[in-house]
N, C-alpha and C positions, 0 to 999 in steps of 0.2 A: 782724149776726146778730140774728134776732128769735125769741123764744119767746112766742107769744101763747096765754095760757091762756083768754083771752076767746073767741078763734075757733078754738082748738085746732090751731095749725099751728106748724111750725118752719121758718124760712127760713135756709138755710145759704149764706152769701154767699161766692162764689168770687171769684177775682182777675181783674180787667180784663174784665168781662162785663156792664157796666152795672148791677152789683149795688147801687151807691149809689142809683141812681134807683129801683130796685125797693124797696129798703129804705125810702127816704124816703116813697114812696107808701103803703106798708103801715103805716108808723109812725103815720100820721094816722088809722088805724082802731084803734089800740091804746090801752089804758088799763088801769086797775085794777092788777093784778099782772103785766102783760105786761112782758117784758124786751126792750129795744131797746138794743143796744150803741152808744155814741156814735161819731160820725165822728171819726177821729183828728185831722184838720185841719179845724177848724170853718169855715175860710175857703171850703171847697168846698160848704158848705150853702147855696147860693143857686141858684135857677133862672134862666132867661133874663130874667125880669122883676126879678131882684134880691131875690126873696122867700125867706126862710128856710122850708124845707119839711120838714126832717128833725127828728123828735121823739124824742130819746133819753130812756129812762126805765128805772129799776129794775135796771140792770146792776150786779152786785156787783163788788168789787175783783178777783175772779178773772177775770171776763170782760173787765173794763176793761183789765187788764194785757195780755191777749191782743190785744185790739183788735177791729176789725170782723169779721175773718176767722177765726172759730172753726171748727175742722175737725169733721167728723162724729164721729170716735172720741171726741174730747174731750166733745162734747155728750152723746153716748150714755153715757159713763162718769159724767158729773156729774149728769144729770137722772134722776129716778125712772123705773123701767122702764115704768110706765103712761103716762108722757109720751112717751118715745121710741117705744114700741110702738104707741100709739094716735093720736098727733097726725099730721096731714098734713105730710109732710116734702118740701121741694123746694129745688132749687138752680138754677144757670144754667151752661150750656155754650156755647162759642163755637168757630167754626172755628179750629183750633190755629194756623195760619199767620197768620191775621188777628190773633188774640189775642197771639201772640208779638211782632208788630210794634207793637201797641198798648202792650204792656208795656214794650217798648224805649223808645218815645217818652215814656211816663210816667216811667220810671226815670231817663231822661236829660234830663228837662224843664228842669233848671237847668244843663245841660252845654252850653257854647257850641259844642261840636263838631257838634251837630245843627242849629245855626243859622249855617252858614258865611256869611261876608260877602265881598264882592269886595275884592281887594287892588288896589293902584295899577296893577299890571301888567295886570289884567283890563280896565281902562279904556284900556289901550294896544293892545288887540286880542287878548290871550291869552284863549282860551275859558274861561268860568266854568261848571264842571260841579258845581253844588251837590248834585244828586241823587247823583252818583257818590261824593261825599265822605260823604254820609249813609249810602248803601248799604254802603260800606266799613266804617263804624263799626258798622252793624247786623250785618254779617257777623262782625265780631270779637266782638260781644256774644253771638251765637248759638254761635259756636265756643268761647267761654269756658265754656259749659255751666253758667252760673249761673241760667238760667231754670228755674223750677219749674212742674210741671203742676198741674192743679186736682183731681187724683184724691182728695186727702184730704177734699174737700168733698162728694163724692157716692159714693165707693167705699170699702167695707170688705171685707177678705178677698177682693179681686179681683172683687167683685160690687157692683152698684148698691145703695145702702142708703137711697135716697130713693124717694118715691112718684111724683115728677114732676120732670122737668128742663126748665126753660125753655130754649128755643133762642134765642140772641142774634139770630139771623137772622129770627126770628119773634117778636120781643120783645113787641109790643103784643098780638098774638093769643094768645100763650101766657100773658101776664100776665092777660089777661081770663079765660082758662080757670082760672087759679089763684083769681082773685077769685070765680068762680062756685062753685068747689069749697069754699072756706072761708066763703062766705056774706057777702061784702062787696061793695058796689057797685063796678063797674069804673070807673076814672077814668084820665085821661091821665097819662102818666108825665112827671115833671120831667126836664129835661136837666141833669145834674150832671157835673162833671169832664170837660167836653168842650172841644174846640178845641185840644188839645195837639198832635195831628198835623195840620200845616197843609197838607201836600202832598196833592193829589187823586189821585195815582197809585194804581193797584190794588195791593193788598198783594203779589201774585205777582211784581211787578217788582223787589222788593227781594231776591229769593232767587236762589241758584244751586243746582245739584244737591246740593251738600254741605249747605248750610244747610237746604234743604227736607227732606232725609232726617233730619237731626238733630232737627228739630221733630217730624217724623212718629214717630220712635222714642220720643221723650219723651212724646208724647201718644197712644201706641198704644191706650190705653183709650178715648179720645175717638173714635178712628177705629173701634174695635170696637163700641162701644155706639151711636154716633150716626151712623156712616157718613160722616163728613167726608172730603172729598177736596180735594186742592190745587186752588185756583182756584174752588171752589164754596162 
């Protein structure tokens, strides 16, 4: 989360939408009394060249305890009305089915179940279906209904509460639009927290009718406001 008094914007960082990359890029244009909440795991603050790119600053204990993902109602309640009402507010949305899969791989990144290995009998000719194993675990994850949507980061009282929503699918283009609106030079985005999902299959292949519908119901506001469809 960033509150930039220098450039008069509030960036509300949603979950599993490339928010860390956006936050890192914007943080390098912040200074003075601007608030940039630190990354929880500093080990992820490296781009593909190994350079540290995220600049945390001025976050008080209240925001630090919450972490990077401070929801819109919390910011609105804590900041002066002139800040919330007058600053340019933006967040990020992502195709819900793609996001759910990304969240699964991130949440289970230390779980060996999503990195199945061949057993001795596979070398004797028994087929090894690693995708089927992962898909089964993903199905269980969705059916457990522990996944949360991103509504708190851009919706209050069932309406959008931000001025702009970056679409993950148009990340560079929409980020450049944000830069233009807040008056900072557009620059390339660093790639942070990547490489967790190794398989190259399209996200639709991980779903059946039941899991597809569970994700759709949970993210009904994303479908309503942004027109997301399964497979697009």
